[in-house]
Steps between C-alpha positions, in 0.01 A plus 500: 500500500371174348185678380715772344708246314192319375344827380826604327521159322136528397570838335799355316326178401365628163845612391652169613234305318556700184877438517440126555268484201753690287775252588281186446366617164846615382665173609225285355532273804126445500463511120315167506209669666460720194534192279223337691271798470576542132425137436160531665413806298615363165320166555177684565533784253135577397607704203707238328302404191598245227671616183304364201780547246796360700600142418774279641609210272655249739766237431324261746496128565224444239718672231800298597312171474366589155796687340785305651797560723619854569664695341290490193610581143517868405245423238221454761557854627523647149174333408325632808626850442370500148162396637505792747539763229181680610613545858583850626819390671674166590717441803724210406626405847715209379878555514666396171856604584684206345503415123328186382745214476311263273354757263705819482259644240215473764620815679462709185164335425370604845652845461309543167176402669561752774576767244180419300290531817670830586358522859710246694678590828781286633647449855822630656621380837821497716694175522805409709759287313843415643469780747425756227164675474373491148205649312314209332285590206381322180744412221607807307317387183182450703533813717553708185167384364301582812296813562636539855681341785402513868662368819333215693680567833283522810567615851476242773378614841640373830256219514603388148176610330471714189306822554705759329666565165724773367364662187853549368816296553816392322865408531701809580202730440118454511472490116206260466139548592331220684371220279136606573576866429666410169195300400271790595711742293487274192125456541451877512732569213765665715802294399842604614839409355641173623826566693808324368631199685716586801834326502603354835734712710648416837313654790190596308178486705138447396338838567127559560272795497132600539365256752136379462268248670361207306119536500414141606146386580361177638186529290464411137831517308518817283600289201388196302729193533534291182717191444772544243392192305142626484608840376735339240270227367139545590395858569427741209732791443208745529479417869818693560423805289533834682626320809820530703664156512765373733683172425689328774573180693263394784576123515660381833869455474546723197380839596623736773233461764495795737319532830239773510225623736241311290697181423290194552623251760836675505570351152615825354393694193669475160679819389284535191192525720662761726572698185139464396388658833748782434367558146147509634598756764677719244211481249238588764710753688482282816876475541570573861796717597662479842551826688873584516647372827602841632148629453356196660726549800402863543128429453513215746681704763258791459191276532637324807599823679176678409263217585673420826506863606133563421359167635702504827367852581137477383395149605427382852637174621190281428499611131878513455550150358203521268615842374847371409345190335277726286803714404691186397206384297477843334863478397447155344180607321671810365778280370247280322321806356821639358589163347158449343420853389839671456714189413744619773637250755600657833499197728367615834505174697806605705321830588180308596695251716687775685177693564342177644808443711508862623129491582544171692797633697318822582188312609694254713708780650184692579344203665815439702506863603136484613574181690801667659293801600238275659767363741714816546460787743464812290698728739798289603517260203526208750254211491163583641311327782303284264804347341679470836211308650477260209878439501500467879219240507658298218839498666353405840333189354805411302729519797254313718538206254882539483530545880733801455504830678389832351520842658275809494608857571254783557626857537336830566635854452528662839287817568384511140183694582708770662724504190200564278366765736838676509621465140179442312360197317710550186815473705349201679453322167863574413614344824294193429671470163848535662430240756370270236818558298704418805304173541570405142867565551523291813265214409590434138606133517310200371223399738450849647168663417437866599153663501314799631229363725319828547564856612851515651516122562723269296559127494783267401464132440819292512490144362677307636589695812541448871467750788871573523537569126191718490605698811847560356354616169253732678778661707710547189207684342471726805868583464451576133204724574687687772787569255263672267430763777154590378404798714199466735490787751178371657686179604717480813780367284474786249513255210257254336510159677299177506374254754534140386337177607642158406360149525607174342361149515478158347126485423329219684168329439310736722672817387373751251630805315288716728671356807844591373379846396353566839816386678706730281260789564534433875880519466457833321289632784776399742750696301285809512442462874872447556586840361472461120787494249576141587444141399292278721467121466184328594531433877472117485789499246722722700562227760563244229737737324683578822529133580644428155754778547604356840533157352715638213724685756534182717598293198771746417641494860506120499 
């Protein structure tokens, strides 16, 4: 029965594994495993080359020390934009959402510089004020002069890192392209109309669409980083001709530092640099798209079920673990190949982990089954003689040290040879199985070990156990066997019966397991000589047992 249950479970295991993978992938409970694998692949992307015409002009500590305290006058930005007239596109990632207090005319001055340049893209982002979600964008006079607007909202993963961005988002509707996509469109001459400002309305949500992965790399940055003060005062305008330029804050305490897979010393990466990675990916068609979750679930379940079904049936036990490990490695390598060559992210780490887990469980289960078979009698499913002898010798030494009693029972099926001659060996095997089942039913408590010693002979070790307990248990077994009424026409009783020998002792210094076994075997011989179908206690213990019974009766009379 147990073998049948194991076999049935083994057949259902691929389906169960596939269902488990489906649930884990769909629930994203182990999503960090995919984050970990993605981070490794992006850090070591061999196809991530630098972009020669991508420049980030940084508002850094050097610029602050030279140009003064932030925020700077609008004139600085206007002057820089005039200098960048030869650039293909400019991403101005500096939010100017409030009018200038000291110089109201400065806003118009900056708007005119933006209009003269004609290729400036501004930022849009969600902001929560007084419990109301708002769409923050540049001042109307400035936004109206820009060539495009793009959102700078990124998706944070469970570990807080930035790996994904939505290519469209907006308040109430995904009206804006991402900041990087808007820059790419302006650089390629594909300018779209700027959506009008969205007035705040109660209950409006920031909606996102078209998820993509940021193509980070731990190698050389795909852009040139230039200090704002150098770009404004020192470098020639020709340096920026035909380039895509992003302007943003990188100084600590001013910019929005975001943790990323390639952030140095967990310091985070400025948003303008994240946008530069995105622009690079869009320009070089290296923007990675994640597979939709429902497809990832189905693919993962299919791979798990198929691999588990094939490997469990085609591989032998010694190669099982290695086969599952190779399958897990193949899943991870396929994931890397899809990311590098097809710009498609499918994860795969959950599938690889479950394959390794399944292979380990199948290997351990197989080893345990082999171990069990090595100590189990194949016909009766009881312990075999080898296991019984090892357990008997160990218990004997243990109880010698404890000075406690243990008992041994040996039983033999009466007239078994005649049963085989009359009914055939197949029927004889069936009787052996039924007697073994009766033994398991009667000796199923802790400390009771049953085994087939050979042929029609069985043994029971009881620890701890004395002669009286063992005799009582043996007689109870005889009654149970008689109640089964197994037919045996070649026996004088007409049914299957057993002769049983019992011996118990507290092992002494001069005793050995062989001595107890021989005494029990002698008691079995006495049971056979006395007419069979009975329990016989080793002769020397019969007197002691009788004396104990008499003492107990005398104590009751007193």
